[in-house]
N, C-alpha and C positions, 0 to 999 in steps of 0.2 A: 656647780660646785665651786666654791672658793675656799681655799685654806691659806692661813697665814704662814709665811716663810720665816724661819727663825735663825737663818744662817747669814744675816745681813749685817753690815757695819752699823754702829750706833748712829741714829739720826735718819735711817732709811727704814721705811715700812714697805713690806713686800708681800705679794700674794701670788699663788698659783691658781689658775682658773681653767675650767674645762667643762664640756657638756653644756647643758642649758642652765643659764644663770637665773636665779630666783631672787625676789625681794628680800627674803630671809638671809640670803648670802650676804647682801649688803648690810642689812640691819644688824645681824649677829656677828659678823666677822670684820667687814671693812669699816663701817662707821665708828665702832668703838676705838679701833686703832687710829683712825684718822683724827678723832677727837683728842686722843692722847698726844699725837704728834703735833697737832696745831696748838695745843696748850703749852707745849714746851718750845715752840719755835717754828722753823721752816718745815714744810711738808715735802719730803723727797720720797717718791712713790715708784715702786717697781712692780710690774705685773707680768707674769709669765703665763702665756696663753697657749696651752698644748693643742687644744681643739676647741671649736666653738659650735654649740648646738642651738644657739639663739638665746633670747632673753624674754622673760615674761614681761608683761606691761609694767608690773610693779618694780621689777629690776631695772627696766629702762628709766623709769621715773627716778628711782634712787640714784642711778648713775648720773643722770642729768643734773640733779639737785645737790649732790653731795659736795661738789666743789664750791658752790655759791656761798655757803655759810662762812667759809674760811678763805675767801677769794684771794686775799693778800698773802696768805701763808704758803700757797703752792709755789715751789721753786723749780722742781724738775719731776717729770714723769717719763719713765723708761718702759716701753713695751717690748717684751721679748717674745717673739713668735716667728714661725715659719709660714704663717697664713698670709699669702701675698696681698690680698685686698686690704688687710689691716695695716700693712706697711703703707700702701697707697693712701688710705684714709688718714693715717697719721701725718703723712707728708702734705696732703691737701688741706686738712682741717685742723692741724695742730695749733695753728695760730689762734684758733677760737677758744682754746682751753687756757686756763690760768697757768702761768709758769711756762717753762720750756718743755717741749716734748720731743722724743726721738724714739724711733723703732730700731730694734736690733734682731738679728737672726738668732735662733736657739743656740747655735754654735758660738755666738758672741756674748753669751750671758755674762761672763766676767767683765767684758768691756762695758756692758750696760750697767753693772753694779759700780764700776769705777766712774762712769759718766754721771750717774744719778747722785753719787756721793759727792762729787767735785763741786 
């Protein structure tokens, strides 16, 4: 499940995700918002991950390919989660994603919003 967050500053798109992620989550929620953001300028992306129940093959493909179409538009990606291995993966492989990436604890959500906006 992915749902769009509506309490973010202008210029930031954000989502709350949890459970098992499906291709439809990306197709119906994330990609339309990403298209709108890329059309107006920089992509500043916040994802809040409460829990993670895995990804379908289609969701994994959507996740891997969604950044490629607008490669130069990505500026910052903030991951907000208390899932330890996600913090480690962001630290290890963040350099492979377009734009800057940074992981934050759930308690630091407001700092994540400030960072991704900046």
